[in-house]
KOLGU-4560 file (N, C-alpha, C; in nm, 3 decimals, padded with zeros to 5 digits):
<recs>
<n_xx: 03.702 n_yy: -02.532 n_zz: -01.382 ca_xx: 03.673 ca_yy: -02.628 ca_zz: -01.531 c_xx: 03.569 c_yy: -02.772 c_zz: -01.480 mol: A seq: 1 type: MET>
<n_xx: 03.503 n_yy: -02.794 n_zz: -01.368 ca_xx: 03.423 ca_yy: -02.836 ca_zz: -01.343 c_xx: 03.318 c_yy: -02.838 c_zz: -01.389 mol: A seq: 2 type: GLU>
<n_xx: 03.264 n_yy: -02.682 n_zz: -01.401 ca_xx: 03.117 ca_yy: -02.630 ca_zz: -01.449 c_xx: 03.105 c_yy: -02.674 c_zz: -01.574 mol: A seq: 3 type: GLY>
<n_xx: 03.225 n_yy: -02.654 n_zz: -01.684 ca_xx: 03.253 ca_yy: -02.658 ca_zz: -01.838 c_xx: 03.213 c_yy: -02.833 c_zz: -01.830 mol: A seq: 4 type: LEU>
<n_xx: 03.286 n_yy: -02.886 n_zz: -01.764 ca_xx: 03.273 ca_yy: -03.029 ca_zz: -01.836 c_xx: 03.166 c_yy: -03.120 c_zz: -01.785 mol: A seq: 5 type: ASN>
<n_xx: 03.060 n_yy: -03.050 n_zz: -01.715 ca_xx: 02.926 ca_yy: -03.105 ca_zz: -01.621 c_xx: 02.853 c_yy: -03.028 c_zz: -01.758 mol: A seq: 6 type: THR>
<n_xx: 02.852 n_yy: -02.926 n_zz: -01.829 ca_xx: 02.767 ca_yy: -02.844 ca_zz: -01.960 c_xx: 02.812 c_yy: -02.951 c_zz: -02.038 mol: A seq: 7 type: PHE>
<n_xx: 02.908 n_yy: -03.043 n_zz: -02.067 ca_xx: 02.942 ca_yy: -03.045 ca_zz: -02.173 c_xx: 02.893 c_yy: -03.224 c_zz: -02.205 mol: A seq: 8 type: PHE>
<n_xx: 02.878 n_yy: -03.262 n_zz: -02.031 ca_xx: 02.840 ca_yy: -03.419 ca_zz: -02.053 c_xx: 02.710 c_yy: -03.380 c_zz: -02.053 mol: A seq: 9 type: TYR>
<n_xx: 02.635 n_yy: -03.302 n_zz: -02.024 ca_xx: 02.447 ca_yy: -03.311 ca_zz: -02.052 c_xx: 02.433 c_yy: -03.229 c_zz: -02.167 mol: A seq: 10 type: TYR>
<n_xx: 02.510 n_yy: -03.165 n_zz: -02.239 ca_xx: 02.507 ca_yy: -03.110 ca_zz: -02.397 c_xx: 02.516 c_yy: -03.287 c_zz: -02.454 mol: A seq: 11 type: ALA>
<n_xx: 02.589 n_yy: -03.335 n_zz: -02.468 ca_xx: 02.633 ca_yy: -03.472 ca_zz: -02.522 c_xx: 02.508 c_yy: -03.567 c_zz: -02.483 mol: A seq: 12 type: SER>
<n_xx: 02.403 n_yy: -03.586 n_zz: -02.399 ca_xx: 02.337 ca_yy: -03.648 ca_zz: -02.327 c_xx: 02.201 c_yy: -03.615 c_zz: -02.424 mol: A seq: 13 type: ALA>
<n_xx: 02.162 n_yy: -03.498 n_zz: -02.407 ca_xx: 02.054 ca_yy: -03.424 ca_zz: -02.462 c_xx: 02.061 c_yy: -03.396 c_zz: -02.609 mol: A seq: 14 type: ILE>
<n_xx: 02.163 n_yy: -03.427 n_zz: -02.710 ca_xx: 02.149 ca_yy: -03.398 ca_zz: -02.805 c_xx: 02.197 c_yy: -03.267 c_zz: -02.876 mol: A seq: 15 type: GLY>
<n_xx: 02.212 n_yy: -03.255 n_zz: -02.982 ca_xx: 02.238 ca_yy: -03.111 ca_zz: -03.029 c_xx: 02.078 c_yy: -03.039 c_zz: -03.011 mol: A seq: 16 type: THR>
<n_xx: 01.958 n_yy: -03.127 n_zz: -03.043 ca_xx: 01.825 ca_yy: -03.005 ca_zz: -03.017 c_xx: 01.821 c_yy: -02.930 c_zz: -02.872 mol: A seq: 17 type: ALA>
<n_xx: 01.899 n_yy: -03.075 n_zz: -02.762 ca_xx: 01.858 ca_yy: -03.010 ca_zz: -02.622 c_xx: 01.998 c_yy: -02.915 c_zz: -02.606 mol: A seq: 18 type: GLY>
<n_xx: 02.125 n_yy: -02.928 n_zz: -02.710 ca_xx: 02.235 ca_yy: -02.837 ca_zz: -02.629 c_xx: 02.161 c_yy: -02.673 c_zz: -02.704 mol: A seq: 19 type: THR>
<n_xx: 02.098 n_yy: -02.675 n_zz: -02.825 ca_xx: 02.071 ca_yy: -02.522 ca_zz: -02.810 c_xx: 01.930 c_yy: -02.533 c_zz: -02.723 mol: A seq: 20 type: ILE>
<n_xx: 01.876 n_yy: -02.551 n_zz: -02.738 ca_xx: 01.749 ca_yy: -02.531 ca_zz: -02.628 c_xx: 01.818 c_yy: -02.516 c_zz: -02.483 mol: A seq: 21 type: CYS>
<n_xx: 01.892 n_yy: -02.550 n_zz: -02.472 ca_xx: 02.004 ca_yy: -02.537 ca_zz: -02.343 c_xx: 02.038 c_yy: -02.390 c_zz: -02.343 mol: A seq: 22 type: PHE>
<n_xx: 02.145 n_yy: -02.366 n_zz: -02.428 ca_xx: 02.228 ca_yy: -02.257 ca_zz: -02.471 c_xx: 02.147 c_yy: -02.108 c_zz: -02.429 mol: A seq: 23 type: LEU>
<n_xx: 02.023 n_yy: -02.174 n_zz: -02.581 ca_xx: 01.936 ca_yy: -02.006 ca_zz: -02.580 c_xx: 01.851 c_yy: -01.976 c_zz: -02.431 mol: A seq: 24 type: VAL>
<n_xx: 01.856 n_yy: -02.097 n_zz: -02.326 ca_xx: 01.800 ca_yy: -02.074 ca_zz: -02.176 c_xx: 01.909 c_yy: -02.020 c_zz: -02.073 mol: A seq: 25 type: CYS>
<n_xx: 02.022 n_yy: -02.033 n_zz: -02.148 ca_xx: 02.124 ca_yy: -01.962 ca_zz: -02.071 c_xx: 02.110 c_yy: -01.866 c_zz: -02.107 mol: A seq: 26 type: LEU>
<n_xx: 02.102 n_yy: -01.839 n_zz: -02.226 ca_xx: 02.143 ca_yy: -01.639 ca_zz: -02.274 c_xx: 02.002 c_yy: -01.589 c_zz: -02.229 mol: A seq: 27 type: TYR>
<n_xx: 01.890 n_yy: -01.659 n_zz: -02.249 ca_xx: 01.763 ca_yy: -01.581 ca_zz: -02.170 c_xx: 01.803 c_yy: -01.562 c_zz: -02.018 mol: A seq: 28 type: LEU>
<n_xx: 01.856 n_yy: -01.650 n_zz: -01.948 ca_xx: 01.880 ca_yy: -01.624 ca_zz: -01.794 c_xx: 01.954 c_yy: -01.543 c_zz: -01.775 mol: A seq: 29 type: LEU>
<n_xx: 02.053 n_yy: -01.524 n_zz: -01.867 ca_xx: 02.134 ca_yy: -01.405 ca_zz: -01.863 c_xx: 02.118 c_yy: -01.260 c_zz: -01.868 mol: A seq: 30 type: LYS>
<n_xx: 02.025 n_yy: -01.277 n_zz: -01.993 ca_xx: 01.956 ca_yy: -01.124 ca_zz: -02.018 c_xx: 01.885 c_yy: -01.110 c_zz: -01.935 mol: A seq: 31 type: LYS>
<n_xx: 01.802 n_yy: -01.194 n_zz: -01.837 ca_xx: 01.691 ca_yy: -01.144 ca_zz: -01.741 c_xx: 01.776 c_yy: -01.149 c_zz: -01.602 mol: A seq: 32 type: SER>
<n_xx: 01.872 n_yy: -01.158 n_zz: -01.603 ca_xx: 01.970 ca_yy: -01.139 ca_zz: -01.450 c_xx: 02.005 c_yy: -00.980 c_zz: -01.481 mol: A seq: 33 type: THR>
<n_xx: 02.066 n_yy: -00.981 n_zz: -01.616 ca_xx: 02.112 ca_yy: -00.794 ca_zz: -01.639 c_xx: 01.994 c_yy: -00.724 c_zz: -01.627 mol: A seq: 34 type: GLU>
<n_xx: 01.858 n_yy: -00.733 n_zz: -01.678 ca_xx: 01.769 ca_yy: -00.656 ca_zz: -01.665 c_xx: 01.737 c_yy: -00.626 c_zz: -01.484 mol: A seq: 35 type: ARG>
<n_xx: 01.721 n_yy: -00.771 n_zz: -01.407 ca_xx: 01.703 ca_yy: -00.735 ca_zz: -01.324 c_xx: 01.821 c_yy: -00.663 c_zz: -01.226 mol: A seq: 36 type: ASN>
<n_xx: 01.925 n_yy: -00.662 n_zz: -01.247 ca_xx: 02.038 ca_yy: -00.576 ca_zz: -01.202 c_xx: 01.992 c_yy: -00.447 c_zz: -01.193 mol: A seq: 37 type: ARG>
<n_xx: 01.963 n_yy: -00.413 n_zz: -01.382 ca_xx: 01.917 ca_yy: -00.290 ca_zz: -01.326 c_xx: 01.843 c_yy: -00.223 c_zz: -01.274 mol: A seq: 38 type: GLU>
<n_xx: 01.725 n_yy: -00.296 n_zz: -01.343 ca_xx: 01.576 ca_yy: -00.268 ca_zz: -01.226 c_xx: 01.615 c_yy: -00.282 c_zz: -01.070 mol: A seq: 39 type: ALA>
<n_xx: 01.732 n_yy: -00.332 n_zz: -00.997 ca_xx: 01.761 ca_yy: -00.377 ca_zz: -00.878 c_xx: 01.826 c_yy: -00.192 c_zz: -00.835 mol: A seq: 40 type: ASN>
<n_xx: 01.963 n_yy: -00.186 n_zz: -00.970 ca_xx: 02.031 ca_yy: 00.000 ca_zz: -00.923 c_xx: 01.941 c_yy: 00.114 c_zz: -00.958 mol: A seq: 41 type: GLN>
<n_xx: 01.770 n_yy: 00.120 n_zz: -01.034 ca_xx: 01.707 ca_yy: 00.175 ca_zz: -00.992 c_xx: 01.630 c_yy: 00.181 c_zz: -00.906 mol: A seq: 42 type: LYS>
<n_xx: 01.537 n_yy: 00.126 n_zz: -00.906 ca_xx: 01.497 ca_yy: 00.101 ca_zz: -00.718 c_xx: 01.563 c_yy: 00.167 c_zz: -00.593 mol: A seq: 43 type: ILE>
<n_xx: 01.709 n_yy: 00.112 n_zz: -00.638 ca_xx: 01.772 ca_yy: 00.144 ca_zz: -00.510 c_xx: 01.782 c_yy: 00.297 c_zz: -00.536 mol: A seq: 44 type: SER>
<n_xx: 01.823 n_yy: 00.364 n_zz: -00.627 ca_xx: 01.841 ca_yy: 00.493 ca_zz: -00.653 c_xx: 01.652 c_yy: 00.591 c_zz: -00.603 mol: A seq: 45 type: TYR>
<n_xx: 01.600 n_yy: 00.529 n_zz: -00.619 ca_xx: 01.493 ca_yy: 00.603 ca_zz: -00.624 c_xx: 01.475 c_yy: 00.544 c_zz: -00.435 mol: A seq: 46 type: TYR>
<n_xx: 01.493 n_yy: 00.438 n_zz: -00.407 ca_xx: 01.446 ca_yy: 00.446 ca_zz: -00.235 c_xx: 01.531 c_yy: 00.559 c_zz: -00.153 mol: A seq: 47 type: VAL>
<n_xx: 01.703 n_yy: 00.598 n_zz: -00.201 ca_xx: 01.771 ca_yy: 00.615 ca_zz: -00.153 c_xx: 01.749 c_yy: 00.800 c_zz: -00.154 mol: A seq: 48 type: VAL>
<n_xx: 01.656 n_yy: 00.836 n_zz: -00.311 ca_xx: 01.607 ca_yy: 00.946 ca_zz: -00.308 c_xx: 01.502 c_yy: 01.045 c_zz: -00.232 mol: A seq: 49 type: GLU>
<n_xx: 01.424 n_yy: 00.874 n_zz: -00.175 ca_xx: 01.322 ca_yy: 00.918 ca_zz: -00.121 c_xx: 01.389 c_yy: 00.932 c_zz: 00.000 mol: A seq: 50 type: ASN>
<n_xx: 01.461 n_yy: 00.835 n_zz: 00.047 ca_xx: 01.482 ca_yy: 00.887 ca_zz: 00.226 c_xx: 01.532 c_yy: 01.009 c_zz: 00.198 mol: A seq: 51 type: ILE>
<n_xx: 01.597 n_yy: 01.077 n_zz: 00.130 ca_xx: 01.657 ca_yy: 01.179 ca_zz: 00.165 c_xx: 01.593 c_yy: 01.343 c_zz: 00.103 mol: A seq: 52 type: ARG>
<n_xx: 01.448 n_yy: 01.310 n_zz: 00.052 ca_xx: 01.363 ca_yy: 01.359 ca_zz: 00.054 c_xx: 01.278 c_yy: 01.396 c_zz: 00.186 mol: A seq: 53 type: LEU>
<n_xx: 01.283 n_yy: 01.280 n_zz: 00.236 ca_xx: 01.192 ca_yy: 01.266 ca_zz: 00.340 c_xx: 01.278 c_yy: 01.324 c_zz: 00.454 mol: A seq: 54 type: GLN>
<n_xx: 01.428 n_yy: 01.262 n_zz: 00.458 ca_xx: 01.470 ca_yy: 01.345 ca_zz: 00.575 c_xx: 01.481 c_yy: 01.479 c_zz: 00.563 mol: A seq: 55 type: THR>
<n_xx: 01.524 n_yy: 01.565 n_zz: 00.443 ca_xx: 01.515 ca_yy: 01.672 ca_zz: 00.412 c_xx: 01.354 c_yy: 01.749 c_zz: 00.464 mol: A seq: 56 type: GLU>
<n_xx: 01.243 n_yy: 01.695 n_zz: 00.413 ca_xx: 01.118 ca_yy: 01.725 ca_zz: 00.460 c_xx: 01.078 c_yy: 01.752 c_zz: 00.623 mol: A seq: 57 type: ASN>
<n_xx: 01.138 n_yy: 01.632 n_zz: 00.725 ca_xx: 01.195 ca_yy: 01.666 ca_zz: 00.835 c_xx: 01.274 c_yy: 01.753 c_zz: 00.929 mol: A seq: 58 type: ILE>
<n_xx: 01.363 n_yy: 01.782 n_zz: 00.845 ca_xx: 01.442 ca_yy: 01.922 ca_zz: 00.884 c_xx: 01.390 c_yy: 02.030 c_zz: 00.834 mol: A seq: 59 type: ARG>
<n_xx: 01.324 n_yy: 02.052 n_zz: 00.773 ca_xx: 01.263 ca_yy: 02.189 ca_zz: 00.711 c_xx: 01.124 c_yy: 02.179 c_zz: 00.815 mol: A seq: 60 type: LEU>
<n_xx: 01.054 n_yy: 02.076 n_zz: 00.843 ca_xx: 00.925 ca_yy: 02.085 ca_zz: 00.950 c_xx: 01.003 c_yy: 02.094 c_zz: 01.078 mol: A seq: 61 type: ARG>
<n_xx: 01.105 n_yy: 02.091 n_zz: 01.146 ca_xx: 01.197 ca_yy: 02.027 ca_zz: 01.254 c_xx: 01.240 c_yy: 02.195 c_zz: 01.282 mol: A seq: 62 type: THR>
<n_xx: 01.314 n_yy: 02.231 n_zz: 01.186 ca_xx: 01.408 ca_yy: 02.347 ca_zz: 01.221 c_xx: 01.375 c_yy: 02.462 c_zz: 01.148 mol: A seq: 63 type: PHE>
<n_xx: 01.273 n_yy: 02.494 n_zz: 01.060 ca_xx: 01.257 ca_yy: 02.612 ca_zz: 01.023 c_xx: 01.135 c_yy: 02.647 c_zz: 01.093 mol: A seq: 64 type: SER>
<n_xx: 01.144 n_yy: 02.759 n_zz: 01.123 ca_xx: 01.015 ca_yy: 02.869 ca_zz: 01.190 c_xx: 00.882 c_yy: 02.929 c_zz: 01.079 mol: A seq: 65 type: LYS>
<n_xx: 00.783 n_yy: 02.989 n_zz: 01.104 ca_xx: 00.693 ca_yy: 02.998 ca_zz: 01.043 c_xx: 00.723 c_yy: 03.110 c_zz: 00.920 mol: A seq: 66 type: GLN>
<n_xx: 00.692 n_yy: 03.073 n_zz: 00.788 ca_xx: 00.749 ca_yy: 03.141 ca_zz: 00.679 c_xx: 00.760 c_yy: 03.306 c_zz: 00.717 mol: A seq: 67 type: PRO>
<n_xx: 00.872 n_yy: 03.331 n_zz: 00.661 ca_xx: 00.901 ca_yy: 03.456 ca_zz: 00.709 c_xx: 00.812 c_yy: 03.567 c_zz: 00.593 mol: A seq: 68 type: HIS>
<n_xx: 00.695 n_yy: 03.681 n_zz: 00.615 ca_xx: 00.621 ca_yy: 03.737 ca_zz: 00.555 c_xx: 00.712 c_yy: 03.884 c_zz: 00.501 mol: A seq: 69 type: ILE>
<n_xx: 00.747 n_yy: 03.926 n_zz: 00.391 ca_xx: 00.843 ca_yy: 04.001 ca_zz: 00.375 c_xx: 00.715 c_yy: 04.153 c_zz: 00.405 mol: A seq: 70 type: LYS>
<n_xx: 00.731 n_yy: 04.263 n_zz: 00.380 ca_xx: 00.651 ca_yy: 04.317 ca_zz: 00.445 c_xx: 00.701 c_yy: 04.439 c_zz: 00.358 mol: A seq: 71 type: THR>
<n_xx: 00.673 n_yy: 04.592 n_zz: 00.327 ca_xx: 00.762 ca_yy: 04.670 ca_zz: 00.240 c_xx: 00.640 c_yy: 04.792 c_zz: 00.321 mol: A seq: 72 type: VAL>
<n_xx: 00.738 n_yy: 04.915 n_zz: 00.357 ca_xx: 00.671 ca_yy: 05.007 ca_zz: 00.444 c_xx: 00.678 c_yy: 05.130 c_zz: 00.339 mol: A seq: 73 type: TYR>
<n_xx: 00.556 n_yy: 05.179 n_zz: 00.314 ca_xx: 00.554 ca_yy: 05.310 ca_zz: 00.202 c_xx: 00.488 c_yy: 05.448 c_zz: 00.295 mol: A seq: 74 type: SER>
<n_xx: 00.609 n_yy: 05.506 n_zz: 00.303 ca_xx: 00.579 ca_yy: 05.642 ca_zz: 00.370 c_xx: 00.427 c_yy: 05.686 c_zz: 00.395 mol: A seq: 75 type: GLY>
<n_xx: 00.389 n_yy: 05.766 n_zz: 00.334 ca_xx: 00.247 ca_yy: 05.827 ca_zz: 00.467 c_xx: 00.136 c_yy: 05.717 c_zz: 00.479 mol: A seq: 76 type: GLY>
<n_xx: 00.128 n_yy: 05.621 n_zz: 00.420 ca_xx: -00.030 ca_yy: 05.574 ca_zz: 00.468 c_xx: 00.001 c_yy: 05.465 c_zz: 00.525 mol: A seq: 77 type: ASN>
<n_xx: 00.177 n_yy: 05.389 n_zz: 00.582 ca_xx: 00.201 ca_yy: 05.303 ca_zz: 00.658 c_xx: 00.062 c_yy: 05.126 c_zz: 00.646 mol: A seq: 78 type: LYS>
<n_xx: 00.125 n_yy: 05.126 n_zz: 00.503 ca_xx: 00.063 ca_yy: 05.045 ca_zz: 00.430 c_xx: 00.177 c_yy: 04.902 c_zz: 00.472 mol: A seq: 79 type: GLU>
<n_xx: 00.135 n_yy: 04.800 n_zz: 00.539 ca_xx: 00.222 ca_yy: 04.728 ca_zz: 00.569 c_xx: 00.225 c_yy: 04.574 c_zz: 00.423 mol: A seq: 80 type: VAL>
<n_xx: 00.095 n_yy: 04.517 n_zz: 00.444 ca_xx: 00.098 ca_yy: 04.424 ca_zz: 00.429 c_xx: 00.033 c_yy: 04.400 c_zz: 00.206 mol: A seq: 81 type: PHE>
<n_xx: -00.028 n_yy: 04.532 n_zz: 00.210 ca_xx: -00.074 ca_yy: 04.485 ca_zz: 00.016 c_xx: -00.043 c_yy: 04.632 c_zz: -00.029 mol: A seq: 82 type: PHE>
<n_xx: 00.098 n_yy: 04.723 n_zz: 00.027 ca_xx: 00.171 ca_yy: 04.834 ca_zz: -00.035 c_xx: 00.179 c_yy: 04.832 c_zz: -00.203 mol: A seq: 83 type: CYS>
<n_xx: 00.108 n_yy: 04.913 n_zz: -00.276 ca_xx: 00.144 ca_yy: 04.900 ca_zz: -00.417 c_xx: -00.001 c_yy: 04.801 c_zz: -00.452 mol: A seq: 84 type: GLY>
<n_xx: -00.039 n_yy: 04.684 n_zz: -00.417 ca_xx: -00.085 ca_yy: 04.590 ca_zz: -00.503 c_xx: -00.252 c_yy: 04.696 c_zz: -00.460 mol: A seq: 85 type: LEU>
<n_xx: -00.304 n_yy: 04.615 n_zz: -00.629 ca_xx: -00.455 ca_yy: 04.662 ca_zz: -00.612 c_xx: -00.552 c_yy: 04.580 c_zz: -00.732 mol: A seq: 86 type: GLU>
<n_xx: -00.643 n_yy: 04.534 n_zz: -00.719 ca_xx: -00.775 ca_yy: 04.469 ca_zz: -00.780 c_xx: -00.721 c_yy: 04.319 c_zz: -00.792 mol: A seq: 87 type: GLY>
<n_xx: -00.730 n_yy: 04.254 n_zz: -00.835 ca_xx: -00.713 ca_yy: 04.062 ca_zz: -00.818 c_xx: -00.589 c_yy: 04.070 c_zz: -00.734 mol: A seq: 88 type: GLN>
<n_xx: -00.459 n_yy: 04.104 n_zz: -00.780 ca_xx: -00.352 ca_yy: 04.127 ca_zz: -00.691 c_xx: -00.320 c_yy: 04.151 c_zz: -00.506 mol: A seq: 89 type: ALA>
<n_xx: -00.453 n_yy: 04.215 n_zz: -00.522 ca_xx: -00.495 ca_yy: 04.251 ca_zz: -00.351 c_xx: -00.540 c_yy: 04.133 c_zz: -00.340 mol: A seq: 90 type: ARG>
<n_xx: -00.634 n_yy: 04.090 n_zz: -00.369 ca_xx: -00.691 ca_yy: 03.923 ca_zz: -00.328 c_xx: -00.656 c_yy: 03.852 c_zz: -00.305 mol: A seq: 91 type: LYS>
<n_xx: -00.561 n_yy: 03.835 n_zz: -00.404 ca_xx: -00.426 ca_yy: 03.730 ca_zz: -00.400 c_xx: -00.331 c_yy: 03.712 c_zz: -00.343 mol: A seq: 92 type: ASP>
<n_xx: -00.306 n_yy: 03.856 n_zz: -00.258 ca_xx: -00.208 ca_yy: 03.872 ca_zz: -00.159 c_xx: -00.296 c_yy: 03.857 c_zz: -00.036 mol: A seq: 93 type: ARG>
<n_xx: -00.402 n_yy: 03.910 n_zz: -00.029 ca_xx: -00.524 ca_yy: 03.884 ca_zz: 00.104 c_xx: -00.503 c_yy: 03.702 c_zz: 00.128 mol: A seq: 94 type: TYR>
<n_xx: -00.547 n_yy: 03.633 n_zz: 00.057 ca_xx: -00.554 ca_yy: 03.499 ca_zz: 00.044 c_xx: -00.464 c_yy: 03.417 c_zz: 00.092 mol: A seq: 95 type: ARG>
<n_xx: -00.316 n_yy: 03.446 n_zz: -00.003 ca_xx: -00.178 ca_yy: 03.397 ca_zz: 00.104 c_xx: -00.178 c_yy: 03.419 c_zz: 00.237 mol: A seq: 96 type: GLN>
<n_xx: -00.164 n_yy: 03.576 n_zz: 00.284 ca_xx: -00.164 ca_yy: 03.602 ca_zz: 00.397 c_xx: -00.290 c_yy: 03.546 c_zz: 00.525 mol: A seq: 97 type: LEU>
<n_xx: -00.400 n_yy: 03.506 n_zz: 00.494 ca_xx: -00.528 ca_yy: 03.465 ca_zz: 00.561 c_xx: -00.441 c_yy: 03.317 c_zz: 00.589 mol: A seq: 98 type: VAL>
<n_xx: -00.414 n_yy: 03.237 n_zz: 00.503 ca_xx: -00.336 ca_yy: 03.115 ca_zz: 00.512 c_xx: -00.195 c_yy: 03.100 c_zz: 00.590 mol: A seq: 99 type: LYS>
<n_xx: -00.135 n_yy: 03.183 n_zz: 00.583 ca_xx: -00.008 ca_yy: 03.238 ca_zz: 00.677 c_xx: -00.023 c_yy: 03.277 c_zz: 00.820 mol: A seq: 100 type: LEU>
<n_xx: -00.132 n_yy: 03.402 n_zz: 00.825 ca_xx: -00.118 ca_yy: 03.441 ca_zz: 00.937 c_xx: -00.287 c_yy: 03.409 c_zz: 01.041 mol: A seq: 101 type: LEU>
<n_xx: -00.352 n_yy: 03.316 n_zz: 01.002 ca_xx: -00.451 ca_yy: 03.281 ca_zz: 01.067 c_xx: -00.417 c_yy: 03.171 c_zz: 01.196 mol: A seq: 102 type: HIS>
<n_xx: -00.499 n_yy: 03.235 n_zz: 01.288 ca_xx: -00.432 ca_yy: 03.159 ca_zz: 01.419 c_xx: -00.429 c_yy: 03.005 c_zz: 01.426 mol: A seq: 103 type: PRO>
<n_xx: -00.578 n_yy: 02.955 n_zz: 01.350 ca_xx: -00.595 ca_yy: 02.810 ca_zz: 01.353 c_xx: -00.482 c_yy: 02.775 c_zz: 01.254 mol: A seq: 104 type: ASP>
<n_xx: -00.409 n_yy: 02.810 n_zz: 01.151 ca_xx: -00.274 ca_yy: 02.769 ca_zz: 01.121 c_xx: -00.126 c_yy: 02.777 c_zz: 01.183 mol: A seq: 105 type: ASN>
<n_xx: -00.165 n_yy: 02.864 n_zz: 01.299 ca_xx: -00.046 ca_yy: 02.832 ca_zz: 01.414 c_xx: -00.016 c_yy: 03.012 c_zz: 01.380 mol: A seq: 106 type: GLY>
<n_xx: -00.114 n_yy: 03.106 n_zz: 01.327 ca_xx: -00.022 ca_yy: 03.236 ca_zz: 01.361 c_xx: -00.064 c_yy: 03.287 c_zz: 01.437 mol: A seq: 107 type: GLY>
<n_xx: -00.015 n_yy: 03.442 n_zz: 01.416 ca_xx: -00.013 ca_yy: 03.536 ca_zz: 01.532 c_xx: -00.137 c_yy: 03.581 c_zz: 01.513 mol: A seq: 108 type: ASP>
<n_xx: -00.243 n_yy: 03.556 n_zz: 01.621 ca_xx: -00.360 ca_yy: 03.668 ca_zz: 01.645 c_xx: -00.374 c_yy: 03.794 c_zz: 01.619 mol: A seq: 109 type: LYS>
<n_xx: -00.232 n_yy: 03.843 n_zz: 01.717 ca_xx: -00.254 ca_yy: 04.066 ca_zz: 01.624 c_xx: -00.207 c_yy: 04.074 c_zz: 01.504 mol: A seq: 110 type: GLN>
<n_xx: -00.106 n_yy: 03.968 n_zz: 01.460 ca_xx: -00.097 ca_yy: 04.002 ca_zz: 01.377 c_xx: -00.183 c_yy: 04.026 c_zz: 01.224 mol: A seq: 111 type: LEU>
<n_xx: -00.242 n_yy: 03.844 n_zz: 01.253 ca_xx: -00.392 ca_yy: 03.832 ca_zz: 01.172 c_xx: -00.487 c_yy: 03.978 c_zz: 01.141 mol: A seq: 112 type: PHE>
<n_xx: -00.524 n_yy: 04.011 n_zz: 01.289 ca_xx: -00.611 ca_yy: 04.153 ca_zz: 01.309 c_xx: -00.525 c_yy: 04.250 c_zz: 01.264 mol: A seq: 113 type: GLN>
<n_xx: -00.435 n_yy: 04.344 n_zz: 01.248 ca_xx: -00.392 ca_yy: 04.413 ca_zz: 01.154 c_xx: -00.390 c_yy: 04.403 c_zz: 01.060 mol: A seq: 114 type: LYS>
<n_xx: -00.344 n_yy: 04.255 n_zz: 00.976 ca_xx: -00.402 ca_yy: 04.244 ca_zz: 00.834 c_xx: -00.489 c_yy: 04.293 c_zz: 00.787 mol: A seq: 115 type: MET>
<n_xx: -00.571 n_yy: 04.242 n_zz: 00.899 ca_xx: -00.764 ca_yy: 04.243 ca_zz: 00.840 c_xx: -00.800 c_yy: 04.388 c_zz: 00.812 mol: A seq: 116 type: LEU>
<n_xx: -00.740 n_yy: 04.487 n_zz: 00.927 ca_xx: -00.761 ca_yy: 04.572 ca_zz: 00.955 c_xx: -00.736 c_yy: 04.691 c_zz: 00.842 mol: A seq: 117 type: GLU>
<n_xx: -00.600 n_yy: 04.659 n_zz: 00.784 ca_xx: -00.542 ca_yy: 04.671 ca_zz: 00.668 c_xx: -00.626 c_yy: 04.660 c_zz: 00.510 mol: A seq: 118 type: GLU>
<n_xx: -00.646 n_yy: 04.566 n_zz: 00.491 ca_xx: -00.719 ca_yy: 04.491 ca_zz: 00.373 c_xx: -00.862 c_yy: 04.581 c_zz: 00.398 mol: A seq: 119 type: TYR>
<n_xx: -00.912 n_yy: 04.597 n_zz: 00.444 ca_xx: -01.068 ca_yy: 04.688 ca_zz: 00.514 c_xx: -01.086 c_yy: 04.822 c_zz: 00.438 mol: A seq: 120 type: GLY>
<n_xx: -00.923 n_yy: 04.862 n_zz: 00.462 ca_xx: -00.935 ca_yy: 05.002 ca_zz: 00.417 c_xx: -00.991 c_yy: 05.056 c_zz: 00.270 mol: A seq: 121 type: ARG>
</recs>
């Protein structure tokens, strides 16, 4: 009760207008504290989510191998990389494979050359 007695002591010392002003300031301080608490909770959520994503990114880069290339074998012509693709779809697939297989990007040189031979047919 000491805090309440102190409040009434100061309230009587500063008069009614001062008391109202003091109460308004207390109210604004309380609202500001609540907003800060909500903002801190949002920030902490974003920090935790950011750490989780960074950890997942590190895990994927560390433990995952080169992306798997799904290949389809079609009986007679032995097409592996571009089976059933024509026109723009074939060009798009070529660009994707160059990004994945190029030796400068960590790809296999022989596999890259086989892909180039098949694209040239």
